C-alpha positions as CSV (number, residue, x, y, z in Angstrom):
1,L,-37.5,-91.8,-277.1
2,T,-39.8,-93.9,-278.8
3,R,-39.0,-97.7,-279.1
4,E,-38.5,-97.4,-283.0
5,K,-35.8,-94.3,-282.6
6,M,-34.1,-96.4,-279.8
7,N,-33.8,-99.0,-282.2
8,L,-32.2,-96.7,-284.8
9,E,-29.9,-95.3,-282.1
10,L,-28.5,-98.6,-281.1
11,L,-27.9,-99.6,-284.8
12,R,-25.9,-96.3,-285.2
13,I,-23.8,-97.0,-282.1
14,W,-23.2,-100.5,-283.2
15,A,-22.1,-99.3,-286.6
16,E,-19.9,-96.8,-285.1
17,A,-18.3,-98.9,-282.6
18,K,-17.6,-101.8,-284.9
19,K,-18.0,-104.2,-282.0
20,T,-20.1,-107.1,-281.4
21,I,-23.1,-106.6,-279.3
22,V,-25.4,-109.3,-277.9
23,F,-29.1,-107.6,-277.7
24,V,-31.6,-110.0,-275.5
25,T,-35.3,-109.3,-276.2
26,H,-38.7,-110.5,-276.1
27,G,-39.6,-108.6,-279.2
28,I,-39.9,-110.7,-282.2
29,T,-39.9,-107.6,-284.5
30,E,-37.2,-106.1,-282.8
31,A,-34.9,-109.3,-282.9
32,V,-35.3,-109.1,-286.7
33,F,-34.6,-105.5,-286.8
34,L,-31.5,-105.3,-284.9
35,G,-30.0,-108.6,-285.4
36,T,-27.8,-110.0,-287.9
37,R,-28.3,-113.5,-286.1
38,V,-31.1,-114.5,-284.1
39,I,-31.2,-117.3,-281.4
40,V,-34.5,-118.3,-280.5
41,L,-35.2,-120.1,-277.3
42,T,-37.9,-122.0,-275.8
43,A,-39.8,-121.7,-272.7
44,G,-38.3,-123.3,-269.6
45,P,-36.5,-125.0,-269.5
46,A,-34.9,-123.1,-272.1
47,R,-33.4,-124.7,-275.2
48,M,-32.2,-123.4,-278.5
49,A,-35.0,-124.0,-281.1
50,D,-33.1,-122.0,-283.8
51,N,-30.0,-120.1,-284.7
52,F,-30.3,-118.2,-287.9
53,R,-28.7,-115.0,-289.6
54,V,-30.9,-112.1,-290.6
55,E,-30.0,-111.6,-294.4
56,L,-31.3,-108.0,-294.5
57,P,-29.0,-105.0,-295.8
58,H,-27.4,-102.4,-293.6
59,P,-28.1,-99.8,-292.7
60,R,-31.5,-100.8,-291.5
61,T,-34.4,-98.5,-292.1
62,L,-37.6,-98.7,-290.4
63,D,-39.6,-99.2,-293.8
64,M,-37.8,-102.6,-293.9
65,K,-40.4,-103.7,-291.6
66,T,-43.0,-103.8,-294.4
67,Q,-40.8,-105.9,-296.6
68,E,-41.4,-109.6,-297.3
69,R,-38.4,-110.6,-296.3
70,F,-38.5,-109.1,-292.8
71,G,-42.3,-110.8,-292.5
72,E,-40.5,-114.2,-293.4
73,Y,-38.1,-114.0,-290.4
74,T,-40.6,-112.7,-288.2
75,R,-43.4,-115.6,-289.0
76,R,-40.5,-118.1,-288.8
77,I,-40.0,-117.2,-285.0
78,Y,-43.6,-117.0,-284.6
79,H,-44.1,-120.6,-285.8
80,L,-41.1,-121.8,-283.6
81,L,-42.8,-120.3,-280.7
82,G,-45.8,-121.9,-281.5
83,M,-47.7,-118.7,-281.8
84,D,-48.9,-118.9,-285.6
């Protein structure tokens, strides 16, 4: 499976199971795509840099990654990590 297909499958399982799932990832776009809430940690010693809700509609689709709101969330994370 490609990463994108795997992410869509994870979202399908989550919607079907109707349970809380915690995803841990180093992928910024993956965090925004999969998450309803994103917690950003700094490099060691790790501390919380931000904790915010991702207000994107469900079901998520791959074309959402091209939307301005998606870009705003990813830029926010890049900025928090000093990667902008």
